[in-house]
C-alpha positions in Angstrom: -31.6 -11.8 12.2 -27.1 -10.9 12.9 -25.7 -13.2 10.7 -22.6 -15.6 11.9 -20.1 -15.6 9.8 -18.1 -19.4 9.3 -14.8 -18.1 8.8 -11.6 -16.5 10.4 -9.8 -13.7 9.2 -6.9 -15.4 8.1 -9.2 -18.0 5.6 -11.3 -15.1 4.7 -8.8 -12.9 3.5 -7.0 -16.1 1.4 -10.7 -16.2 -0.1 -11.1 -13.4 -1.4 -7.7 -13.7 -2.5 -8.3 -16.8 -4.8 -11.6 -15.4 -6.6 -13.2 -17.4 -4.1 -17.2 -15.7 -1.9 -16.5 -15.6 1.7 -18.6 -15.1 4.8 -18.6 -11.8 4.5 -16.4 -8.8 3.1 -12.8 -8.6 4.6 -11.2 -5.4 5.8 -8.4 -3.9 5.3 -7.0 -1.0 7.6 -3.4 0.7 8.4 -1.3 -0.4 5.3 1.0 2.5 3.6 -1.8 2.7 0.9 -4.5 2.3 3.6 -3.0 4.3 6.4 -4.7 7.2 8.8 -2.7 10.4 9.0 -1.6 11.4 12.0 -3.8 13.9 12.1 -7.0 12.4 11.2 -5.9 9.2 13.0 -5.8 11.8 16.7 -9.5 13.3 16.1 -10.8 9.8 15.5 -8.7 8.8 19.1 -10.6 11.3 21.2 -13.9 11.0 18.9 -14.0 7.2 20.0 -12.5 8.2 23.6 -10.1 4.9 23.0 -6.6 5.9 23.8 -7.0 9.7 23.6 -4.5 10.5 26.0 -1.6 8.0 24.8 0.8 9.8 21.8 0.4 8.7 18.5 3.2 6.4 16.8 3.5 6.8 12.9 5.3 3.9 11.2 6.5 5.7 7.9 6.2 9.4 7.2 3.0 10.9 9.2 0.9 7.7 8.2 -0.3 6.1 12.0 0.0 3.2 14.0 -3.4 2.4 14.8 -4.3 0.1 18.0 -5.2 -3.1 18.0 -8.6 -1.8 19.8 -9.6 0.5 16.9 -9.4 -1.7 14.2 -11.2 -5.1 16.4 -14.3 -2.3 16.2 -14.2 -1.8 12.2 -13.6 -5.9 12.0 -10.5 -5.7 10.2 -9.3 -9.0 8.9 -5.5 -8.2 7.8 -2.4 -7.0 10.6 0.6 -6.0 8.8 4.7 -6.4 10.6 7.0 -4.0 9.9 10.3 -2.4 11.8 11.8 1.0 11.2 14.4 2.3 13.1 14.2 5.1 15.6 16.8 6.6 13.4 14.6 7.3 10.8 13.0 10.4 12.5 15.1 13.5 12.8 13.9 16.9 13.6 15.8 19.8 12.4 14.2 23.2 14.5 10.3 23.2 12.9 10.9 20.1 10.3 10.4 17.2 10.5 12.4 14.4 8.1 12.0 10.7 7.2 14.9 9.1 5.9 13.3 5.8 3.9 15.0 2.4 3.3 16.9 3.8 1.1 18.2 6.5 2.6 15.8 9.8 0.8 14.8 12.2 2.9 11.4 13.1 2.8 10.5 16.7 5.1 7.5 17.3 6.4 7.9 21.5 6.8 6.7 23.4 10.2 3.1 23.9 9.9 2.2 20.9 6.9 0.2 17.9 7.4 2.7 16.2 4.9 6.4 14.7 4.1 7.5 15.6 0.5 11.0 14.7 -1.0 13.8 17.0 0.1 16.6 15.7 -2.2 17.3 13.6 -4.6 20.1 12.2 -3.0 21.5 10.8 -6.9 20.3 13.3 -9.6 23.5 13.2 -10.6 25.9 10.2 -10.7 26.7 9.0 -13.9 26.5 5.4 -15.2 30.0 5.1 -14.1 29.0 5.9 -10.8 26.3 2.7 -10.2 29.0 0.4 -9.0 30.6 2.6 -6.8 28.1 4.2 -4.6 27.9 2.9 -1.1 24.1 1.8 -1.4 22.1 1.0 1.7 21.2 -2.0 3.3 17.2 -2.2 2.7 16.7 -4.5 5.6 19.0 -5.4 8.5 19.3 -8.2 10.7 17.3 -6.6 13.5 14.7 -5.4 11.2 13.9 -8.9 10.4 14.4 -10.8 13.4 11.7 -8.0 14.8 9.0 -8.7 11.9 10.0 -12.6 12.2 9.1 -12.2 16.0 5.9 -10.1 15.3 4.9 -12.6 12.2 5.6 -15.5 14.2 3.5 -14.6 17.6 0.6 -12.9 15.3 0.4 -15.9 13.2 0.8 -18.3 16.1 -1.5 -16.7 18.4 -4.2 -15.1 16.3 -6.6 -15.6 13.2 -6.0 -12.4 11.9 -4.0 -12.3 7.7 -0.5 -11.1 8.1 1.5 -9.0 6.1 4.4 -6.3 5.7 4.9 -3.6 3.5 8.4 -3.1 5.0 10.1 -1.7 1.8 7.5 -0.2 -0.2 8.7 1.3 -3.0 9.2 -0.9 -5.7 10.6 -0.6 -9.4 9.8 2.9 -10.8 9.3 4.3 -8.1 12.1 3.8 -5.9 14.3 4.8 -8.9 12.8 8.1 -9.2 13.2 8.0 -5.9 16.8 8.2 -5.9 17.0 10.5 -9.1 14.3 12.9 -9.4 11.0 12.1 -10.7 11.9 14.5 -14.3 15.5 13.3 -14.2 14.5 9.7 -14.5 11.8 10.0 -17.0 14.4 12.2 -19.1 16.8 8.8 -18.4 14.0 6.1 -19.4 13.7 8.0 -22.7 17.2 9.1 -24.3 19.5 7.0 -21.8 18.4 3.5 -21.7 21.5 2.4 -20.4 21.5 3.9 -17.5 18.0 3.7 -16.6 18.8 0.1 -17.7 21.9 0.1 -15.0 20.4 1.8 -12.4 16.9 -0.1 -12.4 18.8 -3.5 -12.2 20.5 -2.1 -9.0 17.2 -1.5 -7.6 16.3 -4.7 -8.4 19.3 -6.6 -7.2 19.5 -5.1 -3.8 15.7 -5.9 -3.5 15.4 -9.5 -4.2 18.1 -10.0 -1.9 16.1 -7.9 1.0 13.2 -9.4 0.5 15.4 -12.9 -0.3 16.7 -13.0 3.0 13.2 -11.5 4.8 11.4 -14.2 3.6 13.3 -16.7 4.4 12.7 -16.4 8.0 8.9 -14.9 7.7 7.0 -16.7 4.8 5.9 -19.1 6.7 4.3 -17.0 8.7 3.1 -14.0 6.4 0.6 -14.8 3.5 2.0 -11.7 1.4 4.1 -8.1 1.0 2.5 -5.1 -0.2 4.3 -2.8 -3.0 3.8 0.2 -4.0 4.6 1.4 -7.4 2.5 4.3 -8.6 2.1 4.3 -12.8 -0.6 7.2 -13.3 -2.6 10.1 -11.9 -6.0 10.8 -11.2 -6.1 11.9 -14.9 -4.4 9.7 -17.1 -1.0 7.5 -17.5 2.4 8.7 -15.9 4.3 7.0 -19.5 2.9 5.0 -22.6 2.3 1.4 -22.4 5.1 1.4 -24.8 7.7 2.5 -22.3 6.2 0.7 -19.5 6.8 -2.7 -21.0 10.7 -1.6 -22.1 11.6 -0.2 -19.5 9.4 -1.4 -16.1 7.5 -4.6 -17.1 10.9 -6.9 -17.3 12.1 -5.7 -13.3 8.6 -5.8 -12.6 8.2 -9.0 -13.6 11.1 -10.6 -11.8 10.7 -9.1 -8.3 7.0 -10.2 -8.6 7.9 -13.5 -9.3 10.0 -13.9 -7.2 7.8 -13.3 -4.0 5.6 -15.6 -5.7 8.1 -18.5 -5.4 8.5 -17.7 -1.8 4.5 -18.6 -1.2 3.2 -15.2 -0.9 1.0 -12.8 -2.6 1.7 -9.4 -4.2 -0.8 -6.3 -3.2 1.1 -4.4 -5.9 -0.2 -0.2 -4.9 -1.3 2.1 -7.8 -3.1 4.9 -7.6 -4.4 6.8 -9.8 -6.5 6.5 -13.7 -4.3 2.7 -14.3 -7.2 1.3 -15.4 -5.4 1.2 -19.4 -2.4 -0.7 -17.7 -4.0 -3.7 -16.3 -3.4 -5.7 -19.5 0.7 -4.9 -19.2 -0.3 -5.5 -15.0 -1.6 -8.9 -15.5 1.3 -9.7 -18.1 4.0 -8.9 -15.5 2.6 -11.5 -13.1 0.4 -9.2 -10.9 -2.5 -10.2 -9.7 -4.2 -8.3 -6.8 -4.5 -4.7 -7.4 -5.1 -1.8 -5.0 -6.1 0.7 -4.2 -8.2 0.7 -6.9 -8.7 4.5 -7.4 -12.2 4.7 -8.4 -12.5 9.1 -8.5 -9.8 8.6 -11.4 -10.2 8.9 -15.0 -11.0 5.8 -16.6 -12.0 3.8 -13.2 -15.5 2.5 -14.1 -16.3 -0.1 -11.3 -18.7 -2.3 -13.4 -15.9 -2.3 -16.1 -13.3 -3.1 -13.9 -14.8 -6.1 -12.9 -16.4 -7.0 -15.8 -13.3 -7.4 -17.9 -11.0 -8.4 -14.9 -12.4 -9.6 -12.0 -11.3 -13.0 -12.6 -7.8 -12.1 -12.6 -7.4 -9.3 -10.4 -8.6 -8.9 -6.9 -9.6 -5.9 -6.4 -8.3 -4.5 -2.9 -9.2 -1.1 -2.3 -11.6 1.2 -4.0 -14.3 1.3 -1.4 -14.8 5.2 -0.7 -13.8 8.6 -1.8 -11.0 9.2 0.5 -10.4 13.1 -1.0 -13.8 14.0 -1.1 -17.3 12.0 0.0 -14.9 10.5 3.5 -13.6 13.7 4.2 -15.9 16.5 2.8 -19.0 14.5 2.4 -22.1 14.1 5.2 -22.5 10.5 7.3 -25.7 9.7 4.5 -22.9 10.6 1.7 -20.3 8.4 3.4 -23.1 5.3 3.4 -24.5 5.7 -0.1 -20.9 5.5 -1.7 -20.0 2.2 0.3 -23.2 0.7 -0.8 -22.3 2.1 -4.1 -19.0 0.4 -4.2 -19.8 -2.9 -2.5 -22.3 -3.6 -4.9 -19.7 -2.5 -7.7 -16.3 -4.9 -6.7 -17.7 -7.8 -3.9 -20.2 -9.7 -6.1 -18.3 -13.0 -7.3 -15.5 -12.4 -4.1 -12.1 -11.2 -5.4 -12.7 -8.2 -3.1 -11.1 -6.6 0.0 -12.4 -3.4 1.2 -10.6 -0.5 1.9 -10.8 3.2 1.1 -9.6 4.9 -2.3 -6.0 5.6 -0.3 -4.6 6.9 3.0 -7.3 8.9 5.4 -6.4 12.3 5.3 -5.9 14.5 7.8 -9.2 16.8 8.6 -11.1 14.0 7.9 -14.6 14.0 9.8 -13.5 11.1 12.4 -17.8 10.4 12.6 -17.3 9.7 8.4 -15.0 6.7 9.1 -17.6 5.5 11.5 -19.9 4.9 9.2 -17.8 4.2 6.5 -17.0 0.8 8.6 -20.7 0.6 9.7 -21.3 0.7 6.2 -19.6 -2.6 5.6 -20.2 -4.5 8.4 -24.1 -4.1 7.6 -23.7 -4.6 3.4 -20.1 -6.2 3.2 -21.9 -9.7 3.4 -22.5 -12.3 0.9 
C-alpha cells in the first residue's frame, strides 16, 4: 500500500532541520554543492525526454539549472533563489571564463568540463593595500530585487522550502580565492596581522551584503547556503588550533548574524571534516553539508551517534565520485538504502548526494538514486 504523505515540502524541511521526524526524508538538489554538472544534466534530459532540445542554463560555472519538471519527478523539496549577472560569463577563443562575486576569474579551458581559478587577483597586495583597494559590491540592488521577486512568488504560490546560495563562498574560501591557497596559508602562519585584517574585510563585506539581502528576503526564505571547505578527502586542511585562532571567530560572527535574521545556515565543507565538527558546532553551525562519507573518518554510525542531536546532516546519500558515476544501478540502490538507514533514523536528515553529480554520470544511476529514496526514505 502506497504511503500518503501529509506534510508540505516546507513543513517537511523545517521538521528535519528542527530534528523532528517528518513524514518522509526530504530531498535536495540544484544547490551549489548539490548541483548537476552541465554534461550530466544534458545526458539526463535526453534520457528522460524532458527539455532535451532546450539549452541548458548554468547558474554558476558548469552547475546546471534544473527544470521544475525534473525536480518534481525526483520529489525535491527545496527551491533555490539566486541572481547571477549575465556579464559573469565571458568567452575568449575556445576558453570560457566565469567571474564570481569577488571578481575572481575562473577559467574552463577548451575541452575541459571544469572551471579553475585563472588568477588570484590580490596575491601580491600588502597590509596597507587592504584599505586602499577597490573592493567589489558582492550583491547589487538589482540582484536583491530579482531574488526577492523569486522568493516572494515561491513563498506565496508554492509549498517548497526556499533557500539561496547567491554569495556562496564564506570566510576561508573567499580569502584564498583572492590570495591563492598556498599564499593565504602562509599569511595565517607567518603574518597574522595581515591575515586578520584581510579576513575582517572579507567578513565585513559579507555582513553588509547579507544584511541588505535578508532585509528584503528573510520573510520568504528558510535559509542561506554557504561554502567553506576545511578538509581534503584524507585530512583537515589546517590544525584545529589554527582554525580556532584564525577562522572560527569570523565564521561565528557570520553564522550568528544570519541566524539573527531568523534563517538557517547550511554549512558546506566536504572532505574528512569529522575532527573539526566540535569546533564548527562551537562556531554556531548546526546543519552540515555534504557529509562526504567516502572521505577518511566519516563513519555514518559515529557521526550520527556523536553529533546527530547537534547537527542536521544534509547530504551523504550516495558517493558521487565512484558509485553514482561508475557503479551499476543495483550498487547505487544498495548504497542509497544503506546510507538512509544510517543517517535518516530519528530525523535530522536531508537527502542529497555527497557532492555535485559529475559529467559522465549515467542517467539511469541518477534516476535509480532518487527512486530508491522514494521507496526507502520513509518513516
